[in-house]
ZAMARGU-4260 file (C-alpha; in steps of 0.2 Angstrom, whole numbers, plus 5000, padded with zeros to 4 digits):
<rodrens>
0) 5785/5143/5749 | 5786/5126/5740 | 5804/5128/5734 | 5809/5132/5753 | 5802/5115/5759
5) 5813/5099/5758 | 5809/5090/5742 | 5806/5074/5751 | 5792/5081/5762 | 5785/5090/5746
10) 5784/5072/5738 | 5777/5064/5754 | 5763/5077/5755 | 5759/5076/5737 | 5753/5058/5737
15) 5741/5059/5752 | 5726/5048/5750 | 5715/5060/5759 | 5712/5079/5762 | 5723/5084/5777
20) 5712/5099/5781 | 5697/5088/5782 | 5705/5076/5794 | 5711/5091/5805 | 5693/5096/5806
25) 5689/5079/5813 | 5702/5080/5826 | 5697/5098/5832 | 5678/5096/5831 | 5674/5103/5814
30) 5679/5118/5804 | 5674/5130/5818 | 5685/5121/5830 | 5700/5123/5819 | 5696/5141/5816
35) 5695/5144/5834 | 5711/5135/5837 | 5721/5144/5824 | 5714/5161/5830 | 5720/5158/5847
40) 5737/5152/5840 | 5738/5168/5829 | 5735/5179/5844 | 5749/5170/5854 | 5762/5165/5840
45) 5762/5182/5831 | 5764/5192/5846 | 5783/5198/5847 | 5781/5201/5866 | 5783/5182/5868
50) 5799/5180/5859 | 5814/5174/5870 | 5830/5166/5869 | 5831/5147/5867 | 5828/5140/5884
55) 5840/5126/5881 | 5854/5139/5882 | 5848/5147/5898 | 5853/5143/5916 | 5838/5136/5927
60) 5836/5152/5936 | 5836/5161/5919 | 5823/5149/5913 | 5812/5152/5928 | 5813/5171/5926
65) 5809/5170/5907 | 5794/5158/5909 | 5787/5168/5924 | 5788/5184/5914 | 5780/5176/5899
70) 5766/5168/5909 | 5761/5184/5918 | 5761/5193/5902 | 5750/5179/5894 | 5738/5180/5909
75) 5737/5199/5907 | 5734/5198/5889 | 5722/5184/5889 | 5711/5194/5902 | 5712/5209/5891
80) 5707/5199/5876 | 5691/5193/5885 | 5695/5175/5882 | 5684/5162/5890 | 5692/5149/5902
85) 5694/5136/5888 | 5701/5148/5876 | 5713/5155/5890 | 5720/5138/5893 | 5724/5136/5875
90) 5731/5153/5873 | 5743/5151/5888 | 5749/5134/5880 | 5751/5142/5863 | 5761/5157/5869
95) 5776/5146/5869 | 5773/5142/5887 | 5768/5124/5883 | 5768/5115/5900 | 5782/5125/5907
100) 5771/5139/5916 | 5768/5127/5930 | 5763/5140/5942 | 5750/5148/5931 | 5744/5131/5925
105) 5740/5126/5943 | 5733/5142/5947 | 5721/5142/5932 | 5716/5124/5935 | 5718/5115/5952
110) 5718/5130/5963 | 5704/5139/5954 | 5694/5124/5951 | 5695/5118/5969 | 5689/5135/5975
115) 5675/5134/5963 | 5670/5116/5967 | 5674/5115/5986 | 5670/5132/5992 | 5653/5137/5998
120) 5644/5152/5990 | 5651/5164/6002 | 5669/5158/6000 | 5667/5157/5981 | 5662/5175/5981
125) 5677/5180/5991 | 5691/5170/5984 | 5686/5166/5966 | 5686/5184/5961 | 5703/5187/5968
130) 5710/5171/5959 | 5701/5175/5942 | 5708/5193/5943 | 5725/5187/5947 | 5725/5197/5963
135) 5732/5182/5971 | 5741/5167/5964 | 5738/5149/5971 | 5744/5131/5970 | 5737/5115/5976
140) 5746/5108/5991 | 5742/5090/5993 | 5758/5079/5991 | 5770/5078/6005 | 5788/5072/6007
145) 5782/5055/6014 | 5764/5053/6006 | 5756/5057/5989 | 5742/5047/5982 | 5737/5039/5999
150) 5727/5054/6006 | 5722/5045/6022 | 5741/5045/6026 | 5744/5063/6025 | 5752/5070/6041
155) 5749/5089/6040 | 5736/5093/6053 | 5723/5107/6055 | 5717/5107/6073 | 5702/5118/6077
160) 5703/5129/6092 | 5685/5135/6097 | 5692/5148/6109 | 5698/5158/6094 | 5688/5150/6081
165) 5704/5146/6071 | 5712/5131/6064 | 5730/5128/6069 | 5739/5121/6054 | 5755/5111/6058
170) 5768/5100/6050 | 5772/5088/6065 | 5786/5078/6056 | 5799/5081/6042 | 5789/5069/6031
175) 5774/5080/6033 | 5783/5094/6023 | 5772/5098/6008 | 5783/5093/5993 | 5781/5096/5974
180) 5767/5108/5972 | 5770/5118/5956 | 5774/5137/5959 | 5776/5135/5977 | 5795/5138/5977
185) 5795/5156/5973 | 5779/5161/5964 | 5762/5159/5973 | 5754/5169/5987 | 5741/5156/5992
190) 5738/5138/5992 | 5724/5125/5995 | 5731/5114/6008 | 5725/5096/6011 | 5727/5092/6030
195) 5720/5080/6043 | 5705/5089/6051 | 5705/5088/6070 | 5690/5095/6080 | 5683/5090/6097
200) 5697/5078/6100 | 5693/5068/6084 | 5702/5066/6067 | 5689/5069/6053 | 5701/5064/6039
205) 5708/5075/6025 | 5700/5092/6021 | 5705/5107/6011 | 5710/5124/6018 | 5714/5140/6009
210) 5730/5148/6016 | 5740/5163/6013 | 5758/5159/6012 | 5767/5175/6007 | 5764/5193/6011
215) 5755/5203/5998 | 5766/5218/6002 | 5784/5211/6000 | 5781/5192/5996 | 5790/5186/6011
220) 5784/5170/6019 | 5771/5173/6033 | 5776/5169/6051 | 5777/5150/6055 | 5779/5146/6036
225) 5795/5140/6029 | 5794/5139/6010 | 5806/5136/5996 | 5811/5128/5979 | 5815/5109/5979
230) 5829/5110/5967 | 5832/5103/5949 | 5821/5088/5943 | 5820/5076/5929 | 5810/5088/5918
235) 5801/5104/5921 | 5816/5113/5928 | 5810/5130/5922 | 5796/5128/5935 | 5798/5131/5954
240) 5791/5116/5962 | 5792/5119/5980 | 5791/5113/5998 | 5783/5121/6013 | 5782/5118/6032
245) 5769/5125/6044 | 5774/5128/6062 | 5757/5131/6072 | 5750/5143/6059 | 5733/5150/6063
250) 5720/5153/6050 | 5702/5158/6052 | 5688/5145/6053 | 5681/5152/6037 | 5697/5146/6028
255) 5691/5128/6028 | 5682/5125/6011 | 5665/5121/6017 | 5654/5117/6003 | 5653/5098/6008
260) 5658/5098/6026 | 5658/5111/6040 | 5665/5115/6057 | 5653/5126/6067 | 5659/5139/6079
265) 5659/5127/6094 | 5669/5114/6084 | 5654/5103/6079 | 5658/5094/6063 | 5644/5090/6050
270) 5644/5083/6033 | 5633/5094/6021 | 5634/5084/6005 | 5641/5067/5999 | 5660/5068/6003
275) 5664/5059/5986 | 5660/5076/5978 | 5677/5082/5983 | 5684/5070/5970 | 5680/5083/5957
280) 5696/5092/5956 | 5707/5076/5955 | 5696/5069/5942 | 5697/5085/5932 | 5716/5085/5933
285) 5717/5066/5927 | 5706/5071/5912 | 5718/5085/5908 | 5734/5074/5910 | 5726/5061/5898
290) 5724/5075/5886 | 5741/5082/5888 | 5749/5065/5886 | 5740/5062/5870 | 5746/5079/5863
295) 5764/5075/5868 | 5764/5059/5859 | 5756/5067/5844 | 5770/5080/5844 | 5783/5066/5846
300) 5777/5056/5831 | 5776/5072/5821 | 5794/5076/5824 | 5800/5058/5822 | 5790/5054/5806
305) 5795/5071/5797 | 5813/5068/5802 | 5813/5050/5796 | 5808/5056/5779 | 5822/5069/5778
310) 5835/5057/5785 | 5843/5046/5772 | 5855/5032/5777 | 5863/5015/5771 | 5858/5006/5755
315) 5843/4995/5752 | 5849/4991/5734 | 5868/4992/5731 | 5873/5007/5721 | 5857/5016/5723
320) 5854/5032/5732 | 5852/5031/5751 | 5834/5028/5755 | 5823/5038/5768 | 5825/5029/5784
325) 5806/5028/5785 | 5806/5016/5770 | 5814/5003/5782 | 5801/4992/5789 | 5809/4992/5806
330) 5808/5011/5807 | 5789/5010/5802 | 5787/4997/5816 | 5795/5008/5828 | 5784/5023/5824
335) 5768/5019/5816 | 5760/5010/5831 | 5763/5026/5841 | 5755/5036/5827 | 5740/5024/5828
340) 5740/5026/5847 | 5740/5045/5846 | 5725/5045/5835 | 5717/5032/5846 | 5720/5042/5862
345) 5714/5058/5853 | 5697/5050/5851 | 5698/5042/5868 | 5701/5060/5876 | 5686/5067/5867
350) 5675/5053/5874 | 5682/5055/5891 | 5680/5074/5891 | 5662/5072/5886 | 5659/5059/5900
355) 5667/5070/5912 | 5656/5085/5907 | 5640/5074/5909 | 5645/5068/5926 | 5651/5085/5932
360) 5635/5094/5928 | 5626/5081/5939 | 5639/5084/5953 | 5635/5102/5953 | 5617/5097/5958
365) 5624/5085/5971 | 5621/5069/5960 | 5635/5057/5963 | 5628/5043/5953 | 5641/5043/5939
370) 5656/5048/5950 | 5662/5031/5955 | 5663/5025/5937 | 5671/5041/5931 | 5684/5041/5945
375) 5689/5023/5941 | 5689/5026/5922 | 5700/5042/5923 | 5712/5033/5936 | 5715/5019/5923
380) 5716/5030/5908 | 5727/5042/5916 | 5739/5028/5921 | 5738/5019/5904 | 5739/5033/5892
385) 5753/5043/5902 | 5764/5028/5902 | 5761/5023/5884 | 5764/5041/5879 | 5781/5041/5889
390) 5786/5025/5881 | 5781/5031/5864 | 5790/5047/5865 | 5806/5038/5870 | 5805/5026/5856
395) 5802/5041/5844 | 5818/5049/5851 | 5828/5033/5849 | 5821/5032/5831 | 5829/5048/5827
400) 5847/5041/5831 | 5861/5053/5836 | 5851/5069/5834 | 5838/5062/5845 | 5849/5065/5860
405) 5850/5084/5856 | 5839/5096/5864 | 5837/5103/5847 | 5826/5088/5843 | 5812/5094/5855
410) 5810/5076/5860 | 5821/5077/5876 | 5809/5091/5883 | 5794/5081/5878 | 5801/5065/5886
415) 5806/5073/5903 | 5789/5083/5904 | 5780/5067/5900 | 5789/5058/5914 | 5782/5071/5926
420) 5765/5067/5920 | 5767/5049/5922 | 5769/5051/5941 | 5760/5067/5944 | 5742/5067/5952
425) 5743/5048/5954 | 5757/5036/5952 | 5754/5023/5938 | 5752/5007/5949 | 5741/5015/5962
430) 5730/5022/5949 | 5728/5005/5940 | 5724/4997/5957 | 5710/5010/5960 | 5703/5005/5944
435) 5705/4986/5948 | 5696/4988/5965 | 5681/4995/5955 | 5682/4981/5942 | 5682/4968/5956
440) 5667/4976/5964 | 5658/4977/5947 | 5662/4958/5944 | 5655/4953/5960 | 5639/4963/5956
445) 5638/4955/5939 | 5638/4938/5947 | 5623/4943/5958 | 5614/4949/5942 | 5615/4968/5945
450) 5615/4980/5931 | 5632/4988/5928 | 5637/5005/5922 | 5640/5006/5903 | 5660/5006/5903
455) 5660/4990/5913 | 5644/4982/5907 | 5654/4969/5897 | 5658/4960/5914 | 5640/4954/5914
460) 5645/4943/5899 | 5661/4935/5905 | 5663/4919/5896 | 5666/4904/5907 | 5675/4894/5893
465) 5686/4899/5879 | 5679/4900/5861 | 5684/4885/5852 | 5700/4888/5841 | 5703/4883/5824
470) 5690/4893/5815 | 5695/4905/5801 | 5693/4923/5807 | 5696/4939/5799 | 5708/4945/5812
475) 5707/4963/5806 | 5688/4964/5807 | 5683/4978/5819 | 5670/4966/5827 | 5683/4952/5830
480) 5696/4965/5837 | 5684/4972/5849 | 5677/4956/5855 | 5695/4949/5857 | 5700/4964/5868
485) 5683/4963/5878 | 5686/4944/5881 | 5704/4947/5887 | 5698/4961/5899 | 5684/4951/5906
490) 5694/4935/5908 | 5708/4945/5917 | 5695/4954/5928 | 5688/4937/5932 | 5705/4929/5936
495) 5710/4943/5947 | 5693/4944/5957 | 5692/4925/5959 | 5710/4924/5964 | 5707/4936/5978
500) 5691/4927/5984 | 5700/4910/5983 | 5714/4916/5994 | 5701/4922/6007 | 5689/4907/6007
505) 5701/4893/6003 | 5718/4898/6010 | 5712/4908/6025 | 5720/4924/6020 | 5713/4941/6026
510) 5706/4952/6014 | 5721/4964/6015 | 5733/4949/6013 | 5723/4942/5998 | 5723/4959/5990
515) 5742/4961/5992 | 5746/4944/5986 | 5735/4947/5970 | 5742/4964/5965 | 5751/4958/5949
520) 5735/4951/5942 | 5725/4966/5948 | 5736/4978/5939 | 5735/4967/5923 | 5716/4967/5923
525) 5716/4986/5925 | 5728/4988/5910 | 5717/4976/5900 | 5701/4986/5904 | 5709/5003/5899
530) 5716/4996/5883 | 5699/4988/5878 | 5691/5005/5882 | 5703/5014/5869 | 5700/5000/5856
535) 5681/5001/5858 | 5681/5020/5858 | 5693/5021/5842 | 5682/5008/5833 | 5666/5018/5837
540) 5673/5034/5832 | 5679/5027/5815 | 5662/5019/5812 | 5651/5034/5817 | 5661/5049/5811
545) 5653/5060/5797 | 5668/5059/5785 | 5671/5055/5767 | 5677/5037/5762 | 5696/5042/5760
550) 5697/5048/5778 | 5687/5033/5785 | 5699/5022/5776 | 5715/5029/5783 | 5707/5030/5801
555) 5702/5012/5798 | 5720/5007/5794 | 5726/5016/5810 | 5713/5008/5821 | 5717/4991/5815
560) 5735/4994/5817 | 5733/5000/5835 | 5723/4984/5839 | 5733/4972/5830 | 5749/4979/5837
565) 5742/4977/5855 | 5737/4959/5851 | 5755/4955/5845 | 5763/4964/5860 | 5751/4955/5873
570) 5750/4938/5863 | 5750/4928/5879 | 5734/4936/5886 | 5724/4932/5870 | 5731/4914/5868
575) 5731/4909/5886 | 5713/4902/5886 | 5712/4898/5867 | 5701/4913/5863 | 5714/4917/5849
580) 5725/4903/5841 | 5742/4902/5835 | 5736/4904/5817 | 5726/4919/5823 | 5742/4927/5830
585) 5752/4923/5814 | 5738/4931/5804 | 5738/4946/5816 | 5757/4949/5814 | 5756/4947/5795
590) 5741/4959/5794 | 5750/4971/5805 | 5765/4972/5794 | 5754/4974/5778 | 5746/4989/5787
595) 5763/4997/5790 | 5766/4998/5771 | 5748/5006/5770 | 5752/5019/5783 | 5769/5023/5775
600) 5762/5033/5760 | 5751/5043/5771 | 5763/5045/5786 | 5767/5064/5784 | 5750/5069/5779
605) 5743/5060/5795 | 5755/5070/5806 | 5752/5086/5797 | 5734/5084/5801 | 5738/5087/5820
610) 5741/5104/5814 | 5756/5109/5826 | 5765/5125/5821 | 5784/5125/5822 | 5783/5136/5837
615) 5773/5123/5846 | 5783/5108/5841 | 5799/5118/5846 | 5809/5105/5836 | 5823/5107/5823
620) 5820/5089/5817 | 5802/5091/5816 | 5800/5107/5806 | 5787/5108/5793 | 5799/5114/5780
625) 5810/5099/5783 | 5826/5109/5782 | 5834/5100/5796 | 5852/5101/5793 | 5853/5120/5789
630) 5843/5124/5805 | 5852/5111/5816 | 5869/5120/5811 | 5862/5137/5815 | 5855/5131/5832
635) 5872/5124/5837 | 5881/5140/5833 | 5869/5150/5845 | 5877/5140/5860 | 5884/5152/5873
640) 5900/5141/5872 | 5902/5148/5854 | 5902/5166/5858 | 5921/5168/5856 | 5933/5158/5845
645) 5943/5154/5861 | 5934/5152/5877 | 5940/5160/5893 | 5943/5142/5900 | 5957/5140/5888
650) 5967/5154/5896 | 5962/5149/5914 | 5965/5130/5913 | 5970/5123/5896 | 5984/5135/5891
655) 5994/5132/5907 | 5991/5114/5907 | 5997/5112/5889 | 6012/5123/5891 | 6018/5114/5907
660) 6017/5098/5898 | 6026/5104/5882 | 6040/5111/5893 | 6044/5093/5899 | 6047/5088/5881
</rodrens>
């Protein structure tokens, strides 16, 4: 196979300073994790049933039909293979469905998880079996045309009628129309609907109800239900995101998910368990979206770095052969910080998933002690990582020059899909403000001497004055870097919290006014906290991983690069109170540029360690063999516009136009 691989990539791989397979083991939790991953991949990628035409050359309707067929086939085969839930999710992804099978993804995640976590024992016995056997397909119907993240503002109502022991679900306004749920447009039969619960003349706030939307006989919408597809979007156009309106639709009382709250036959409302337990589904989705963003960024840097080693352009030395564009420092500066971020986010996701599992296991026992911290952490990291990944993917696309505009690059799809992730399940600013509210509360507790949860314990050590400048520091030291990010986050939380308090106590503003007039500083402190968490997690991973010296060395370089690049990008935050000095910043920039050259020799092996098969990358530019130009030419020839030497449009439009103009000569 070596002779079939582009010589430039052969050379790049030959000079790796570490064993790529060992680093892959680190990323996937050890050799057994890699073996499991590759086994699932082989089940999916070697199955000829999943072969299909290039989606880029299909109409939107053809894309939807193709992906629906594949996703249903994957669900059937995954069940036949007896895959556990985690393996089934990975199998669905690796069937070439990627993030495209929105309906099946939401069914297996938010719909099923909500039934599992929010339904009582009797409801789980009834609905979960149907969902897990794919006897029904469901979606999660929360977002409305007029409201998304602000749940208290949702307009859909579910009014209890004790005379019939039914809820009447209704869309009272146009903006109450459920809008965006994946799979709703054409696919699903059921939905978990978030609606304002009214009983005995009182609104009890948003609650969840399971509703059948379409007939199980002919798939037609049930009476009182108007449902359809919302049309083309910026990304995910092979999915049927939909809308639905309810016109006085009656459902049985038992269709209210009643694990945490109940409505009795006479309409009496009671809270059974802590209502915060209902956050579980949304927190789970934010963890998944953080993981998805990390994977998308890793795919993008894989494509861009491989292509940058194949692409040659201009001259470094007159008369010499054109160099690989990755040899230009500007190209390294564009790509390597995102490579470092992909590794940092990878370890952050592992940390976050472990944190979620610990809290979730307690939630199942009714213990909410860690939920508030997890809710805030996932909100911030979802916002921070999804946006960083989106910006990173776009920079990777731009770094590929003209070919980055082509769908053949695979980067266009990654970019538009990631754009959906940035906003989905919580818009960035709203998510950061949720974290900021938690940080402000924790800061107030720290001032009162209360003990804080581990992820915010640093707020108990907020420094009232800057560290005196002028001392000589090793700016690339892990301790110095971690302390700098900690100080920045603590100071910005303090500034935001005291800014709100000053507006209330000294300027006479109401709490709401003070909060609104402090939003910029509040968002800034949440971003700083999230980035500090990534830096701290990355440093701890590099220090504690059981790896050989060569792998620890290359991970150290990436960790330093990520942290130093962040300092250079946010220099004002670190310089503002003198914690870092001008010479410190100059040293950080110099060290960062030195690290770029260190990463350069290992760049291709580092992206190889992500272990993305070509079928997963779906990129002509990022192919493992580096035969970019041959495959780009073949890809273009497959365009439907090239089916005949002379397109029919010539005879219909061009020929008469040209002939008429020639006749005038």
